[in-house]
N, C-alpha and C positions, 0 to 999 in steps of 0.2 A: 151526813153531818153538814150543817150550814153555819158559816162563821157570821160574826157580826158584820154589818155593812162597813165598807171602807170608802171614804169620800176623797175624790180627786177633782181638780178643776175640769179635766177632760178625760174621757175614756175612749180609746181607739180600738175598734175591732178590725184585726188583721195587721200582721207585721211584715207584709211584703214591702217593696220599695216605697209604695205610696204611704202606707201606714207609718213606716220608719220616718219618712220625711215630714209627715204631719206632726209626729211626736217631737222631732228635732226642732221645728219651728215653734211649737208650743212651749217646749222647755226653754228655748232661747228667749221667748217672750215673758218668761217667768211664771208660767202656768204649771201646776203639778199635773202629771200625765200618767196614765196607765195604758198598756197595750196588751190585748188578749190575742193569742195565736194558738190555733189548733194543730198546726203542722210545723214547718220549719220557718224560723225567723230568716227573712230574706225573700220568702215567697216564690211564686211561679217563675218570675224572671231569673232568679239566681239559680234555680235547680232543674227547671223543666222547660225553659223557653229561651229567652235572650242569650244567656251565657252558654249553655251547653250547645245550642244550635250553631252559634257563631264559632264556638271551638271546633265543631265538626266541619264547618264551612271554610274556616280560614286556610287550612292546608289545600283544600280543594281549589280555591280561587287562586292561591299563591302559585300552585302548580300550573293551572291553566294560563296564568299570565306569564310565567316563566317560559312556557312552551311557545310564546309568541315573540320571544326576544332572540335575535340572531346571536349565535355564539353561546347561548345557554340552553336552547331547546333540546339539544341532544343529550344533555345531562340530566334531564328530568322526564324521560320517556317511560320510565318504569312505573309500576303501581305504587300507590300510596301504602305506607306502613300502617296498616289498619290498627294494630295493637298499640302503636305509638299514638295515633290519632285518638283512639278511645281512652288511652291513659291520660292524655292531656285534657281531654274533655272531663274525665273524672276529677283531675286536679283543679280545674277551673270551677267545678261545683263543690269543692272541698269534700269530695267523696260523700256528698249528701249529708254532711254534718254541718250544723249551724253555730258552732262554738264562736267562731270569729264575729259573726253578725250579732250574736247575743252580747258579747263583750262590748262591741260598739254601742249598741242600744243602751245598755246599762251605763256606759260611760257618760251618756247624755243626762243621766238622772232620771230616766224613765223606768217605771216599774213594769216588769214583764210578768204576765199571768199565762201559764201554759193550760190549754184546755179549750173547750168550745164555749164561746161567748154568745149570749143572746139577750135581746132586749126583753125587759119585763116591765113595760110601761115607760113613761117618759123619764129620761135621765137615770134609768136604772138598768144595770147589766148584771146577769147571773152567769157565772163561769162554772162549768162542770169540768173539774180538773181531772187529771190522769189518776189521781190518788183517791177519786170518788168523793173528794170534798167539794161542797157547793159554796162558792164564794159570791158574795153580793157587792158590787161596786156601784157607787152612785156618783153622778157628775154635777158639779155646781153650775157649769156653763154649757157643755156640749158633749155629744156622743158623735163620733165620726166612724161611719161604716166604710171600711177599706178592704173588703173581703175578695175583691177581684172577680174574675170570671173563670169558667171551666169550659172544656170542650163540649160542644153540643152535637149529639149524634141524631141522625134522622130516623124516622120511624120506618124502617125497612124490614121485610120478612127475613128472618134469620140473623139479623145483624147482632143482637145482644149475645146470642149463643155462640157467635163466631169469635167473640173476644178480639175485637179489632184494636189496632193501635189508635191512640189519639196523639196529640202533640207530645204528651208526657212519655209515652213509650217510644215514640220516634226519636226523642232527644236523649233517652237514657238507655237504649238497647245496648246489650253487651255483645252481641253477635251480628254479623252482617247477613240479612236474608238473601238467599240466592235469587229469589224473585220477589219484588214489592209492588203492590198496586196502590197507588195514591189517588184518592177520590177527593177532589176540590182543587180549584185553580187559583186560590187566594195565596197569601204570603206564606203560610205554613206549608201548603201543598207544593209551591215551586221551590222553596228553600230545601225542604226535605227530599224532594226529587232530585235536586242538584247534588245534595250531600251523599245520599245512599247509592245513586248511580256511580259516582266517583269512587265510592268505597267498595264497589264490586257487585252491587245488586243490579239485576235487570229490571228497570222500572217502567211501569206503565202508568201514565198519568191521565185520569179521567176528569174532564171539566164539563159542567152542565151548560155553560154559556159559550159564546163564540169567541171570547177573549180571555186570556189569563190576566190576573191583576186588574180586574174590571173597573176598580175605582180609580186607576190612573189613566193617563192619556192613552188612547187606543194603540199607538205605535209601541208603547212600552211592552204590552202583552205580546205583540208580534215578535219583537226582538227576543223576548225570553223563550217563547214557543219555538222559534227557529233554532236558538242556542241549545235548548234541551234536546230537540230532535237530533242536531248534529252530534251531541254527546252520546246519543244512543237510547235516549228515552223515547218510548213510544207515546205520542201525545194524541189523545182522542178528545176532540172539541164537540160541542153541541151533543153531548152524550150523557144520558141520565142512568143511574143505577136502579135496577128494579128489584134485586134481591141479593143476599149474600148467603153462601152455604159453607158450612165447616162441620163435618160430622164429629160430635163429641167435643167441640171447641179446641181441637188441636189438629196438627197435620196440615195439609194443603187447604187453602181457602179459595173459593170460587166466587167471583164477582159476575153477576149477570147484568148485562147493560142493555140498553134500548136495541131492539132488533133481535134479541135473543143470544148475542154473542156471550160465551162464557170465557172469562179470563181467570186462569188459575195462577196462584202465587203462593209463596210461603207465609207471607204477612200482608195485611191490608191496613192501610192508614186512612182514616176518615179525618179530613181537615175541612170540615163543612160549617164551621161557625162557632160562636161562643154564646154562653148563657151566664147570667149573673149568679154569683154565689151568695144569693139572699134567701134561699128557700128555708133556711133554718136558723135565722138570726132574730126571730121574734118580731118581725114587721107587723104581724097581725095584732100585736098588743099595743100598737101606736096608730092603728087605723090604716095600715098600708098592706099591700098584697104580697104575700111570701112568694119568693121566686121572681119578682118583677125587677126590671130596671128602675132606678130611682131618679126621678126628674128633679133637677136642681136649678138654681139661679147661678149667675156667674161667679158667685163666691163659694159655690158648691154646697150651699144650704138647701136642703130638701124643701121643695115648695109646700107651703101650708103649715110650717111650723117655725119656731125660733131657736131651736136647740139641736136639731138632727142635721148632720152633714153626711153626704155621700161623695167620696173622692176616689178617682181612678176609674177602673173598668165599670164599676157598678152603676155609674151614671150614664154610661153608653155614649159619652161625648166624643172620646177619642181613645180607643183601646190600644194604647202604646205605653210602654213603661215610662219613657221620658215625658209624656203628657201627664201621666199619673203623678209623677214627681213634681211637675210644674204646678198642677192643680193643688198638690199638697202644700206647696209654698204659698199659693194664694189663699187656700182655705185656712192654713195655719195663721197667716197675717189677719184674716178677717175674724177669726175666733178670738185672737188676742185683742184686736181692736174693740170688738164688741164687749169683751170681758172688762175692758178698761173704760167703757163708757164713752168711746169716741162717738160724738153725735152724728157724724156724717162720713160714711166710707167712700173710698175712691173707687166707684163702681163704673166710671166711664170707660170707654174703649181704651185699652192699654193702661188702665188704672191699677194701683197697687192691690186692690181687692177684687179684680175682675179677670177671669180666665179667658181673656179675649182670643188668645191664640188657638183655642179649641174651635172657634168659628172662622178665623181668618188666616191662620198661618201654621197649620199642623205639618211638621216635617216628618218624613219617613224614608228610611233606606230599606231596600230589599236586597239581601246579600246573596244574590244569585250571580251566575256568570253568563252575561254581564250584569253588573249592578244596576238597580233602578233607584232613583231618588227624586222626591218631589216635595214641594211645600206650597201651601195656599190653594187657590182654586184651579181646577182644570178648565179648559175652554168650555166644555159642556156645562160645568158648574157655574162659571161666571155668566154665560149667557142665560142660563136658567134663572139666575138672581137678578137679571135685568140690566146688567152692566153693558156698556157699549165698549167692545173690546176688539183687539186684533191679536191673533196668535202669530208669533215670530219664530220660525224654526231654523235650525242650522245643524248640518251634519258634523259631528264632533271630529270625525276622523280626517276632516279637511284642515284641522288645526295642526300646526307644526309640532306642538308638544304631544299630541295624540299619536302622530307618526313615529315620534321617538319612543313613546311609551310602549308600543306594540305594533309588530307587523300586521298589516290588514286590519287596523283598528276600525271597528264599526260602533257607531253610537249617534245619538240624536239629542239635541237640546231644544227646549221650547220655553219661550216666556210669554205670559199673558199680560198684555198692556191695557190698562184702563185709559181709553182715548180721551176721556173727559178730564180726568185728574192727572194724566201723564205719569203714572206710577205703575208698579208691577203688582198684579193681584196673585200670580202663581208662576212657578218655574218648575220644570221637569227635566231631568236628565236620564238617559240610559246609555250604559257603556262601561267598559272596565275602569275601575277606580273612581267612578263618579260620586260615590258616597261622600268623599271629602270635599267635593264642590258644593255641597248642600248648604252648609251653614252660611256662606256668603249670600246665597239665595234667600235664606231665612232672614238674615239681617236686612236685606234689601226690601223684603216684603213687609216685615214688621215695622221697620223705620219709615216705610213709604217714601223711600228715596226717589226724588224726581228723576226722570230719565235724563234730563240735562246734567244733573249732578253725577249720575253714573259714569258719564264720559271722562270724569276726572278720577275715577277709581281704575287706575291703570294696571292691567294684569301683567305679571312678569313673564318675560319671554325666555325660553320656549317652554311654557307650561300648558296643560290642558285648560287651565282657567282662562286662557286667552279666548276661549269660546264666548266669554262675556262681550269682548270687544266685537267679535263677529256677529253676535246677536244684535248689538246696538247698530252696527253698520247696516245690517240687513233691514232693521226697523227704519232707519233713516232713508234708505233707497227705496223703501216701499211707498 
């Protein structure tokens, strides 16, 4: 059964954090909005990524840091309470129920449609609902595709039949596998290796390249690799997987790697990349390729049209929840402005309708032990972009606050200085607790604070943030 078309100012496909924030900005701007969701309102981040993974990692990191504090370490030598950790994880994901998120979305005045939504030509969306009813939604101004991304599995012999874990299974598992093989040296791989090793698995991490976290500064991956090894993880670098074997899709699973070594485990996690969830959203009906990443301008409008937006992971600019929400605020403001007939949008760098941070100042924290945090350009990226730069490094453990924070504190900070403009293009930290240093670095990069001005941003003593002063001193002495 097909209902009569219902018209809204904007239709949003996907009710994850990005779609929710697009809807919120549109409603704040006075536009009527409908959101279509085929799974849980709140999306990947809320139920299978950010929230459950950090709920698993928080006790792991807290225990590790407590063990480095004199007078406390003897009290935290025992194993983690696995049942309590998993129960807390379940609580943080609302037991995979989205009632609270639905209530919030509806409180904004947004209309929620449950079902699979797909484009059927310009500004027209068809929703196949769970009740088999076919609803047609039309948009006066725009449609925003906010359907996110999914785990990408490589084409390997035996892999599909082996029923591997992806990030979803790794963050929602109800039991600790005795042995876990993790394939992939990116964020998901190192975070899940950290979590499950601490929860009792014997973990082997297989990485194809010569560095973990290869998009960060090289020293970050080395710190993480050393720490994982010390924690008991077997780390295999420069190692490719050639096949996966699991008879009948259950029982032990064997990963065959370069050279023929066979690694047997109880589960295998493949954390080897992401693909856009655009294969079944009707892109073909508007002249685009199903399953493709969607190329957009800085207002997140898909190139080549004036009504279709792609916000969050689907545009492949920065696959991070906070960046998707940031893009949502920018795209929402742009859609409202265009609907109101604003003749000239603020699309210059750092303008109200330009997602500039995607290109110049993306912040990211990796919640391993030690943590890694970075914003802006790495040294290699800055040099490749043609900037005349200098990398300034400092061992964080030499700061008084770090010595108080933990015995034997190990960490490193780097800032990338644009020598012509005397501003920072990027900052990277690795070490216990450094995630909370990142926003100060983000402000410095985004605001393009001159080096001379940073001298007047005095860090409190004795905190780890005093590393900022040490970096500036090192730069001056160089």
